[in-house]
Residue, then its C-alpha position, 0 to 999 in steps of 0.5 A: m325721722a321725717a313726717a309721713g306724707a306725700p313724696d316730694g314733687m307730689e300734690e296732696p289729694g284735694m289740693d286741686t278741689e280746695a284751690e277750686t273752691v277758693a276760686t269759686e267763693a272769691p269775693p267779687r270785685p269791687v264796683n266804682c260809682l261811675e259803673a254803678e251809675a251806667a248800669a243803673g241808667a241802662a236799665a231804666e232805658d230799657s224799662g222805659v222802651a218797654r213801658g213806651s210801647l204800652q201807652p196810648a198816643p198823646a192827645q191832640p192840643p185843642g185847636d189841632p186840624a187833625a183833632q178838628a176833622s173829627v167835628s160833625n159838619g152838621e147844620d148846627a156847626g159852623g155859620g149858624a153858631g151864635r147868630e140869631l135864628v127865627d122859626l119859619k113855616i116854608i110851604w111849597n106844593k101843599t107841603k109845610h116844612d119847619v125850619k130854623f133860619p139865621l134872622d140876618s140872612t138874605g132872601s137869596e140865601l133863603k132860596q138856597k135853603i128852599h133849594s136844599i129842602t125842595g130841590l126847587p132851583p132858586a131861579m125857579q123860586k117865587v118866595m113870598y112873605k107880604g109880597l115878594v121876598p127881595e133877594d138882597k134884603t135880610l129877613r130882619e129888614i122885611k120884619v119877619t117874625s118867629g113862626a112866619k109862613i113863607m109861601v113858595v111858588g115855582s116848578t122843578i126842571n122837570d116840570v117845565l121841561a114837560v110843558n107842551t111846547p106846541k101848546d105854548a106856541a098855540q097860545q103865543d099865536a093866539k095872543a098875537e091874533e088878540n093884539k090885532k083886535e081893537p083894544l079890549c076897553r073899546q068893546k061893547q061889553h067893557r065900555k058899559v062898565l068903563d063909562k061909569g068912570k072911575p070909582e071914588d074909592v078905588m085905591p090911588s095909582v102910581k104909573g111907571a112903577q112896580e110895587r109888591l102886593p100891599t098887606v091889605p085887599l085891593s079894593g074899590m074896583y068894579n067886576k063885569s056887573g058893575g058891582k064892587v069887588r076887592l081881591t085878597f091874596k092869601l099867600e099861606q093858603d095859596q089862594l085868591w079871594i074874590g069878594t063882592k057885596e053877596r059873596t066871596e069866591k075862594l079860588p086855589m091859585g093853581s086853578i087859575k089858568n091865565v091872567v090878562s090885562e090892559p091899560i084903560e084908554g085915558h087912564e093908563d095908570y089903571h088897568m082892566m084885568a081878567f082871571q081865567l077860571g076855566p079852559t076858555e076865555a068865556s070863564y074869565y073874571w074881569v076886574y076893572w080899575v086895578p092900580t097899574q103898580y100892582v099888575d106885574a105883582i098880581k101875575d107873578t103871584v098867581l102864575g109864578k115868574w116862570q110861566y109865559f104870560 
């Protein structure tokens, strides 16, 4: 007698379910070594891309132009580094400017610095330190020391353009008229002083030469009354001191209207010179026996190169 069960050709209930369960719970296929390494590499690459999007850009290496572009272009950067500096007091138009400047820079470079401070063009500047500062020499060569006072005389272009041209023409006409007159040294008012002869203690002259002002006063000369007189140029104060035995007159250089001079006949290596202290010739202060090599330096110092004289 056959055992009870499902008829032939029919499956027992639950067979499909058991087959599906067996298929679901079947163990995974073994992965070989090459496949494992490939999968690990792909995962690492994906992780690196994610991290790379959060990392900062690499720093510029030293010396890279892009990094150097962020360096300040201030005064202390660049040419001044490592150069010996000297403290200067630049005085112009009664205003003082304290600056540090390379000791091995030239007078021409100093004029450029003054231009940047004052707006005064180099061509209009007269820079003085114990006389006019040469453009082609360094501050070291002319023995500038720390704390030195540099005197600047000159006018801006606007000041020059404001000069009254008709007045200048009148001054030129007056000068031409004076040239038609007899030489000053022959006029009676001057002859009485010149007839005393050359002072024994007058400073030596160098005919045909032009020199900077000496560091000592110009002395041994006569004034209109025949008394001894000396001239002291106080550049740091922008003053001319006219000293006699009785007193010393301290004159601001800006108050002197004009300076005239003429060689002394028979002694052309000396000049007679007048400083105009007022509006007319009656205000001339005469000085006799001025050494000829200092005449141009005196005019430059008192009036400035840009003026007509």
